[in-house]
TORKOL-4160 file (C-alpha; in steps of 0.2 Angstrom, whole numbers, padded with zeros to 4 digits, m for minus):
112
<pt num="1" X="m0075" Y="m0176" Z="0114"/>
<pt num="2" X="m0057" Y="m0174" Z="0111"/>
<pt num="3" X="m0042" Y="m0186" Z="0108"/>
<pt num="4" X="m0041" Y="m0200" Z="0120"/>
<pt num="5" X="m0027" Y="m0199" Z="0133"/>
<pt num="6" X="m0012" Y="m0209" Z="0131"/>
<pt num="7" X="0002" Y="m0215" Z="0142"/>
<pt num="8" X="0019" Y="m0217" Z="0136"/>
<pt num="9" X="0029" Y="m0234" Z="0139"/>
<pt num="10" X="0048" Y="m0232" Z="0141"/>
<pt num="11" X="0058" Y="m0246" Z="0133"/>
<pt num="12" X="0076" Y="m0250" Z="0138"/>
<pt num="13" X="0089" Y="m0260" Z="0128"/>
<pt num="14" X="0108" Y="m0261" Z="0128"/>
<pt num="15" X="0116" Y="m0249" Z="0116"/>
<pt num="16" X="0128" Y="m0262" Z="0109"/>
<pt num="17" X="0129" Y="m0281" Z="0112"/>
<pt num="18" X="0144" Y="m0291" Z="0106"/>
<pt num="19" X="0144" Y="m0310" Z="0104"/>
<pt num="20" X="0156" Y="m0323" Z="0097"/>
<pt num="21" X="0152" Y="m0333" Z="0081"/>
<pt num="22" X="0144" Y="m0350" Z="0087"/>
<pt num="23" X="0140" Y="m0343" Z="0104"/>
<pt num="24" X="0123" Y="m0336" Z="0110"/>
<pt num="25" X="0118" Y="m0318" Z="0116"/>
<pt num="26" X="0104" Y="m0311" Z="0126"/>
<pt num="27" X="0095" Y="m0296" Z="0119"/>
<pt num="28" X="0088" Y="m0287" Z="0134"/>
<pt num="29" X="0072" Y="m0277" Z="0133"/>
<pt num="30" X="0065" Y="m0270" Z="0148"/>
<pt num="31" X="0051" Y="m0258" Z="0149"/>
<pt num="32" X="0041" Y="m0247" Z="0161"/>
<pt num="33" X="0024" Y="m0240" Z="0160"/>
<pt num="34" X="0013" Y="m0231" Z="0173"/>
<pt num="35" X="m0001" Y="m0241" Z="0168"/>
<pt num="36" X="m0004" Y="m0259" Z="0173"/>
<pt num="37" X="0002" Y="m0272" Z="0161"/>
<pt num="38" X="m0013" Y="m0278" Z="0151"/>
<pt num="39" X="m0017" Y="m0295" Z="0144"/>
<pt num="40" X="m0016" Y="m0287" Z="0126"/>
<pt num="41" X="0003" Y="m0282" Z="0128"/>
<pt num="42" X="0013" Y="m0286" Z="0113"/>
<pt num="43" X="0032" Y="m0286" Z="0110"/>
<pt num="44" X="0040" Y="m0286" Z="0093"/>
<pt num="45" X="0058" Y="m0288" Z="0089"/>
<pt num="46" X="0064" Y="m0282" Z="0072"/>
<pt num="47" X="0081" Y="m0285" Z="0064"/>
<pt num="48" X="0090" Y="m0273" Z="0051"/>
<pt num="49" X="0105" Y="m0281" Z="0044"/>
<pt num="50" X="0120" Y="m0270" Z="0043"/>
<pt num="51" X="0120" Y="m0261" Z="0026"/>
<pt num="52" X="0102" Y="m0264" Z="0023"/>
<pt num="53" X="0087" Y="m0252" Z="0022"/>
<pt num="54" X="0074" Y="m0264" Z="0027"/>
<pt num="55" X="0070" Y="m0272" Z="0044"/>
<pt num="56" X="0061" Y="m0288" Z="0046"/>
<pt num="57" X="0051" Y="m0294" Z="0061"/>
<pt num="58" X="0059" Y="m0309" Z="0069"/>
<pt num="59" X="0049" Y="m0312" Z="0085"/>
<pt num="60" X="0032" Y="m0307" Z="0091"/>
<pt num="61" X="0024" Y="m0309" Z="0108"/>
<pt num="62" X="0005" Y="m0307" Z="0109"/>
<pt num="63" X="m0010" Y="m0314" Z="0119"/>
<pt num="64" X="0002" Y="m0323" Z="0131"/>
<pt num="65" X="0011" Y="m0333" Z="0118"/>
<pt num="66" X="0028" Y="m0330" Z="0109"/>
<pt num="67" X="0029" Y="m0332" Z="0091"/>
<pt num="68" X="0045" Y="m0334" Z="0081"/>
<pt num="69" X="0043" Y="m0328" Z="0064"/>
<pt num="70" X="0045" Y="m0341" Z="0050"/>
<pt num="71" X="0056" Y="m0330" Z="0039"/>
<pt num="72" X="0075" Y="m0326" Z="0040"/>
<pt num="73" X="0089" Y="m0335" Z="0048"/>
<pt num="74" X="0084" Y="m0333" Z="0066"/>
<pt num="75" X="0069" Y="m0344" Z="0066"/>
<pt num="76" X="0078" Y="m0360" Z="0072"/>
<pt num="77" X="0090" Y="m0350" Z="0084"/>
<pt num="78" X="0079" Y="m0339" Z="0094"/>
<pt num="79" X="0072" Y="m0342" Z="0112"/>
<pt num="80" X="0060" Y="m0331" Z="0122"/>
<pt num="81" X="0066" Y="m0328" Z="0139"/>
<pt num="82" X="0055" Y="m0313" Z="0143"/>
<pt num="83" X="0041" Y="m0311" Z="0155"/>
<pt num="84" X="0029" Y="m0296" Z="0152"/>
<pt num="85" X="0023" Y="m0297" Z="0170"/>
<pt num="86" X="0040" Y="m0293" Z="0175"/>
<pt num="87" X="0042" Y="m0280" Z="0162"/>
<pt num="88" X="0054" Y="m0290" Z="0152"/>
<pt num="89" X="0054" Y="m0293" Z="0133"/>
<pt num="90" X="0071" Y="m0302" Z="0131"/>
<pt num="91" X="0076" Y="m0315" Z="0118"/>
<pt num="92" X="0091" Y="m0326" Z="0116"/>
<pt num="93" X="0099" Y="m0329" Z="0099"/>
<pt num="94" X="0109" Y="m0345" Z="0098"/>
<pt num="95" X="0123" Y="m0351" Z="0087"/>
<pt num="96" X="0128" Y="m0333" Z="0081"/>
<pt num="97" X="0134" Y="m0330" Z="0064"/>
<pt num="98" X="0143" Y="m0315" Z="0055"/>
<pt num="99" X="0126" Y="m0312" Z="0046"/>
<pt num="100" X="0118" Y="m0308" Z="0062"/>
<pt num="101" X="0127" Y="m0291" Z="0063"/>
<pt num="102" X="0115" Y="m0277" Z="0062"/>
<pt num="103" X="0102" Y="m0267" Z="0072"/>
<pt num="104" X="0089" Y="m0276" Z="0083"/>
<pt num="105" X="0074" Y="m0266" Z="0089"/>
<pt num="106" X="0062" Y="m0270" Z="0103"/>
<pt num="107" X="0044" Y="m0263" Z="0101"/>
<pt num="108" X="0032" Y="m0264" Z="0116"/>
<pt num="109" X="0014" Y="m0260" Z="0115"/>
<pt num="110" X="0003" Y="m0260" Z="0131"/>
<pt num="111" X="m0015" Y="m0255" Z="0125"/>
<pt num="112" X="m0028" Y="m0250" Z="0137"/>
């Protein structure tokens, strides 16, 4: 038997998002898959601060539950607004700060 077949999942985010210190911003993450959305779908958001080499996980959705990671400055300021059944993995970051400048990455996995 050969390797198992895989199907790609396409993830779409905004290239740039701008916000004002003290306000909030929605980080949109939509996705498309030719496969049905399984109960095992997971969505992870990572943040890499400007000038840093390392990225940290700031949010994870798995088994139908959102989990805001306990590390970093986002833990008290993040809100899950996505709905995987609508192919949406978006989050909101409240009370923006200068230190929030960097790269946010949305990673979606939809295992068979």
